[in-house]
N, C-alpha and C positions, 0 to 999 in steps of 0.2 A: 638135443648131442647124444649119443648112446655112446657108456665107455669103448664099445671098441673101435672107437673114432679116434682114442688116445684123448686123454689130458689139455685141458684147455689153460690157458696162464689170462684170462679175462682181473680188472681190478673192476669191480661195480661198482667201485662207489663214486663213481662218473655217469654211473646209468639210468636209467628212464624206462617209464611203462613203458613197449612199442605194441602191446595187443594187450587185452580182459584175462583180466582173472576172473576165471567164469565155476572153478569151481573145486570146493575147500575138502581135501580127501581128512577128516580129522580123527582118524583109528588110529590106535596106538600101536606100535611100529610091535611087527608080530603077528598082526591083525592081518595080514593078508592085504598091507600097504604096497608092493610089490608087484602083483599081479594086479593090484587097482591099477598103477602105475602104467602098464602098459599096454590096458586094454582103454585106458583114458587116450594112450598115445595109439594106441588104434581106429579109437574114434574120431581121432581128429584135435585133440587136446595138444600139442604141441608147443611148449616144453611141459614137464609134468615133472614138480620138486618132488627130489627125495634126499634121504641120505648119501644113497650112489653120490648123489649131483657135487654135493662136498666132502668127498672121501676119497670119487674116484677123476669128477668130470673135469669139474671147476675147484681145484684146491687152495685156492684163494677165497672162497669164497667161505673157509675156514675162520679169517681173521675179521669177518663181517660177523658170522654169526655168534664169535667171540664177545666182541660189542655188545651185541644185542645179549646175550646173557646177562654179561659183566653191569649193564643196565638195569636188566628187569630183577637181578635177585643181589646185586653188589653197592644196587647205587653207582654205579658209575657212568656219567654221562645222565643225558634224556633218555623220557622213555622211548622207544620206536613209535614212529608216526608212519600214517602213509606212504612217505618223503620216500623215507628210508627204508620202507617192503618193496614199495614201485624201483628204487636201486636194487636189489638184492635180488626181486623175485619175476623184474619190470618186465620178463622174455619169457613167461611162463602163461599158460591161459589155466593152472591145473596145480595144487603142490596136495603133496599126502606126506608121512613119517613124520619122524625126530628126525629135525631139531623145529622145524614147522610148529607141529603140533602140538611143544610146548607155548608158544604164544596165540592159541587157540583165539581167547579173549580179544584178544589184539588186532587178531585179521582178520575175527568177523566182524568189528567194530571199521575196518580199513573196508573190510567189501562188504557192502550189506547187500549185494547184489549176487552172490554168488551162488550156488549149490554151494548145499555140504551134507556130505558121504561119511559114516563113521563106519568104519568096519571093522565086524564085532568076531570073536572064536564061539564053538558050540560052548564053550562056558571056560569061566576064568582060571581054575585049577589047567588045561588044556594050552589057555594063552596063556600061563604059569610056567608050565613046563619047559615050553616051547624058550621065553627068553630066557630061561636057567639053564638051559641045553645049549644056546649059542651065543646068544649075546653078555649073557652074567661069565659062564663060564671058560669062552673061549676070548674075551674083547677086557669086562672092568672089573675080572678080579683079577685077574694077572697083570694087569695098568695099574689098578687104584685099590686093591682090596688091601687087607693085611699081608703083608709078606709071607710067605711060606717057608721062609728057608735063607739062611744068606746069601745064598747064593741069586735070590730072586732078588734080595733087597738091593744084593752089588749092580748087579744088572738093570735094576730101573735108574741107577747115577748115571748111566750110560746111554738112553735113553734120549733120541730125539728130540730136544725143545720145539717140536712141530707146533701149527696154529693146530691142526687136527688134534695133535694129544693136547694139545689146551683149552681147547670145546670139550675134548672128553674126560678131563679133568672139571671142568666145568659143569659136565653133563651127572658124574655121578655126585660130585658135591650137591650138587641144589635139584635135585631131580628123583625120580624114580631109582634108578639103578644104586641110587646108593643107601633106599633100605628096602631094595625089590623084595629079598627072604622075611625080612620082618614085615611088612605089609602092602608088597605088590599085589594078591589076590584084591585087597581092600582097594586098591588103588585103582585097580582096573575099573570094576563096580562102579566106583564114586566117580571117575571121569568119563564114565561113559553113561550115568545118568544125567551127570552136569550139560553136558553137552544134548542129552535130547528137552533136558531141560530149559534150556535157554536157549533152541533152535527152531524155532516157529516150527507143524509138523509139516506146511504143504515146502518148506524149503530145507526137509532134512530127510535121507534114504540113509535108516539104518541095514546095513548090506552084511551078509555074511557069503565071499568068494565062493563059496561053493554052491550057491545057487543061482550061477553061471549069471549069461547075457542078459535076460529077460528085465529082470524089475531093474537094472542098470537103464538099458537104453530108456527100457519104459519113462522110467525116472529124468532123462535127460532129454527126451524126442529125439531121439536118433534110429536106426532102423540096426537091427540086429542083425551081426555079420555071418557069415558063411561059415568064420570056422571057429571054432572052441576057446572056451575062454581060455586065457594062457594062466597058467601055473607057474610062477617064476619064484626064485629063492626060498625052496623048501628047506631047509634044517642044515639037512644034509650039506646044500649047496652051499648058501651062505656060509657054513663051520669049514668048509674048502676054502673060500674065500680068505678067508680072516687066518687061517692058516698059513696062504701064501703070505699073507701082509706081514706076518708074526716073519715069516721069513727073511721077509726082506728087511724086518729090525736088528733079525741075528745078525746082518752084514753091517748092518750100520751099526749097532753096536760093538760088534768086534772091533771093525776097523779104527771109534773110537780110544777102544782099548785100549787097543796095540799104541794108540799112537800117544796118550797119556803114560802106557809102561814104555814104548821107547825115549818119552821124552826124562820120563822122572831116571832111568837111567843113562841116559848123557848128563843130567846133572850131577851124578852119583859121579859117572868114569872122570865129570869136570871138577867135580870137589874134592875131588883121590888124588886127582892132579897133580890138586893145589893144595892140597896140605901136602903132601909126599913132595912136593920142589921147596914148599915153608920149611919141611921137620927132617929130610933127605940134602936134596939138591939142593937146595939154596948158599948162595955167597958166605964163605966159612969165613 
């Protein structure tokens, strides 16, 4: 299902695996994961999980991702096994992007027969610049970094506490977004080296989406489609989508602020009326 179909409201706690998970896309966000997702969909790997799956397509998934993150990083609940992954990802033949890649070890263990694709950029600097320009500046800095003004601090007090916001907070607290400016480039290099170290060469494709269809289709044993390799989620497109989310958030925040102010003014008016009655208009 794509975002153009509108969001669903599926509680996957009662789900189970209905198709085999055949491909683990374990490249970090902003390494071409959205383009890879579309390419895999074009090749018949339907569905392919991506951050858009829980942000836009089935927001209730954020509840389960929060549980998985809390179990992994905070010791709340049991670590996830294949049973839980089959519930959350049982409709998928492939996965890509955050938050799936945070659980690369767990997914590799749960699905030992899945092929692995590690998407990479031309250089750590190129990847780092892309993450900072998009995910950091337009999301994590705004919602979770040190407040840059009293207005921003006040704004955050009224942000709705949705599962998506909770998941975002956990990603900033426990994952690379919380230390991106200090160690982002080193994290990218270390993570990619770890994937190459632990995945057998015959199971792994290190892939730059600039290479197009040929290496991907050769690795997966698929025919090359007659259309161009997809290029989706370019930096400017992502920034526009995140700004759209901010616009929605602004409406929610201002609505909550108006309600709080209205309740406060009503309380003041009632209090003033009681005080006046007690001191001026009460029985003599």
